[in-house]
N, C-alpha and C positions, 0 to 999 in steps of 0.2 A: 504494500500500500504506500503510495507516494507520500501521503501526509505523515505516516508513521516514520518513514525514513527521514523526512524533513525535521521532525521533532527530535529524533535520535541524534541527528547531526547538530541541531541547536543545543541540545544538552551536552554533547561532547565538546563543542567549541566554546561554550559559555565560561566566562571567568567568574560569574556569580549567577545565582538563581534565586529569584524571589517567587515563592509559591503563594498564591492566593487561593484559599480553599473555602468553598461554600457547602451548603447542605447536600448537594449532589455527590460529593466525595464520600460522606458517611453513608448515604443511601446505597452507593455502589458497594460499600463494605458490608452491607446487610442491615444497617440501622434504618430500617423502614418503620413508619409510624402508623401504618394502617394494615389492613389485610390480616393474614394469619398470625403475624407477629403481635399485632394488637390484640386479637382475640385470644391468643394463647396466654396473655398476661392480664387482660382487662375485660374478659367476657362478663364478669359479674358487674362491673361498672357500666358496661354497655347495656346490659339487661335492665339495670335500675334507672340509669340516667338518660339513656337513649342516644348518646353520641357514639360515633363509629370510627374514631381514630384518636391517637394520643394528643395531637394538637388541640382538637376540640375539647378533650377532657381537661386540658390545662386552663381553658378559659371558662369552664362551666361554673355557674354561680352556686357553689355548694352552700347548703344552709347552715353549716357549722364548720369551725376550724378543725374539728376532729375528722370530718369527712374530707375536707380540703387536703389535710396532711396524709390521710390514708392514700389518696390518689397520688399526691406529689412525691411521697416517699417511695412508693412503688415505681413511679416513673423515673425518679432520679437513680434509684438502685439499678434499674434496668439499663438506662441510657448513659450512665456515668461510671458505674462501678463494674459493669460487665464488658468484656472485650467484644468487638464486632465479630461476626461469624466468618468474614472473609479477610485475607491478609492484604488488603489494598494499601493501607498505610505503610506496611512493611515493604511492599514493592516500591512505593514512592521513595522511601528513605534509601533503599538500595540503589536507586537510580541517581540520587544526588550525593551518594557517599563520596567523600574526597573533594567535594565542591564547597565553595563558600556560599552558603545559602541562608535564607531567612524565610519564616512562615508567618503570614498574616491570615487569620481565619475569623469568620463570623460564627463558626461552630462553637458550641459550648459543651461538647461531650468529652473533651479531654483525650480524644483518640490519638492526637499527635504525641503527647507525652507518654501515653501508654506504649506507643510504638517505638519510643526511644529518642524523640527529638529533645535536645537539651532546652531547658527553660529559657536560656539566654538567646535562643534562636526563634522564639515564638511570641507572637502578639495576638492574644485572644481578645478581640475588640468588644465583643458583646456579652462577656461574662463567663461564668463557669457553673454548671449544675452542681459541682462539688462544694460550692460556697453559699453561705447564708449572709444576709445583711439586714440591718435594721430597716423596717418599712418606712420610718419617718423621712430620711435617716438622720439619726442624731450625731453621727460622725462618719468619717471616711474609713470604715473598717469592714472587713469581711471575716467570716469564721468557717473553718472546715466543718463539714457536716456528716462525714461518713459514719461515725459512730451512732449519732442520733437517728440518721436515716435508716440504718440497718435495724436499730431497735424498733422504730415505727413500723417497718415492714414485718418484723417478727411478731410484734405484739398487737397488731391491729386485728379487730374482729368486726364482722358485719360492716366492712368498709368504713371503719372508724378507728382512730388511734386513741389510746388512753389520754385523758385531758392533761395529765402531768407531763406528757412528752411533747406537747405543743411548744415549739421553740419561741423564746422571747429574748429581746435584746438584753444582754447582761448589764448594759449601762442605764437605759431608760425604761426598760420593761415593756416596750412596744412589741407587737408581733414581728417575728422575723419573716423574711421572704427569700426565695432563691435570688441569687445575684445575677439577674438577667436584665438586659436593657429593654425594658418595656415602656418606660416613661422617664420623666425628668428626675425620678428618685433613684435611678441607677447609681451605684457607688463605684467610682473609679478609684480604687485603693492604691496604696503605694506600689504594689506589684504591678498593677495596670499601668501606672505612670512610668515606671521603669521600663516596662516592655515597650511602651509607646516611644520612649526616647531611644531605645536600642534600635527599633525599627527605622526611625528617622535618620539615625546615624548611619545605618547600613545603606539606606537609599542615597544619602549624600556621598558616602564613601565610593559608591559604584555608579554614580550618575553619568559618568563618561566611559564606563567599562563595557565590555561585551556581555550584556546582561540578558538572561532569558526571564521574562515575566510570564510565569506559568500559572494560568488561571484554570482551576479545576472545580466544576460543579457550582459555579456562582450564578445565581438567578438574577431576576430583576427587582427583587424587593429592596435591596440596599446597594444599588450600583455605585454610589458615591464612596463606598469604603474600599472596594477592590477594583471593580471593572473599569470605571472611568479613570481613576488614577493610573492604572496599568496602561490604558490607551495613551494617556498624556505622557507618561514616562517614556513610552516607546517612540512617540512622535518627537520628543525633545532630544532623543539620543539616537543618532543614525547607526550606531553599532548594536542597538538593542533589537531583540526579537520578542514578539508577543505570541503566546500560544494559548488557545482556548480549547479545552476538552469538556464537552457537556452534551449529553444526549438531548436533542430537541432544542437546544439553546446555544448553539455554537456559531459565532459570527465575529467579524472584526470590521471596524470602520474602513471606508475606502482609502482614507488618507494614510493608513499604515498597512494596507493589505499586502503590499509587496514584501513586508517583513513580518508577516503573520502566518501562523500555522493553525488551521481551524479543523477540529476533528469532532464530528457529530456522531458520537458512539459512547458506549459504556466506559467509564473511567477505568475500572478495574481491569477490563479486558485490554484496553489501550496500554495500560502500564505493563501488563503481562507480555504483550507483543513487543514493547520497547525493550524488555529484558531479554 
């Protein structure tokens, strides 16, 4: 396939690689939020509340905090603390091994770090399922949640967690929420700020290098975070190449088409062919 060979060549010749990852990458790794995977873990919620995928369950107006956390603890345990079924992230890391690379992602499932990406090479812009924050918020702080999440999953009954397990801010006592960018209350803690600075430094360091901007599974919901900047970076650097791999949503602007590789296919299969 001509596009596969073009991307293989771009990877081989790149002095630096910037990976921009969206939900399509995790979906290719098996982190789907509907269908059989949803029913295998949330059939009881579907029967009671009438929603048919995990995203809808996250926005459901539960009547109590006990119900809310029964759902969310199960959701977080599944999508944050279990590994994806397919080795898509591992394939990606193998392809950039030995390269100077950085990852910016809108995903919040921690798959990159589980696959072995160093924290210093990762900017998770939209939060992390593995963190709680104050709902107010009363300060710029986040809290690891694995222990309490696993307890809520283990001890919930009839789609409710015990009231004493409902997480509250240790400083002000307000309810805790997942550290996800849903509104203006999202907490950008010290770790987030440091990751942002490292990403900006990497971009500046390589702005004139032979860079491959590799966009994987990025849709149109938040194009200003990865997609539009990647187009601009490529346009500004004549030595740069833009690549987009995304089933059903693979395209590049006319202005950079001569230095673009566009592959409309499954990401995991594309990475397998590249290897």
